[in-house]
Residue, then its C-alpha position, 0 to 999 in steps of 0.5 A: m563861589m561861582q568861580q570855584i564851581v567853574v574851576y572844579f568842573i574844569l578840573a573834573c573834566a580834565i581828570g576824566y579825560a586823562a583817565w579815559w586816555v590812559y584806559q584807552r592806551l592800556q586796552n590797546t597795548n597788544d596792538p603794535c599798530e595802535g596810533c599808527d597812521g598806516c604802513q605796509l605792515k598794517e595794510l597786510k594785517e588788514h588784508a589777512k583779517q579780510c581773508k580769514k573772514q571771507k575764506k575765498s580761494g582768490c582773496c589771498a592771492k598776492k598782488 
């Protein structure tokens, strides 16, 4: 009886994790950089976001 409870618990955890993983992937479908370790394009996107937030004249100068 105890083995069945442990198996059901592990199975429920695995199903819960799979559901969470799918949910996370569906939430970020519009972001092409999701899951990317980093590249020049992602850095430029982050820089543009910071420029919009700060709106300083010298912020968006090219490097």
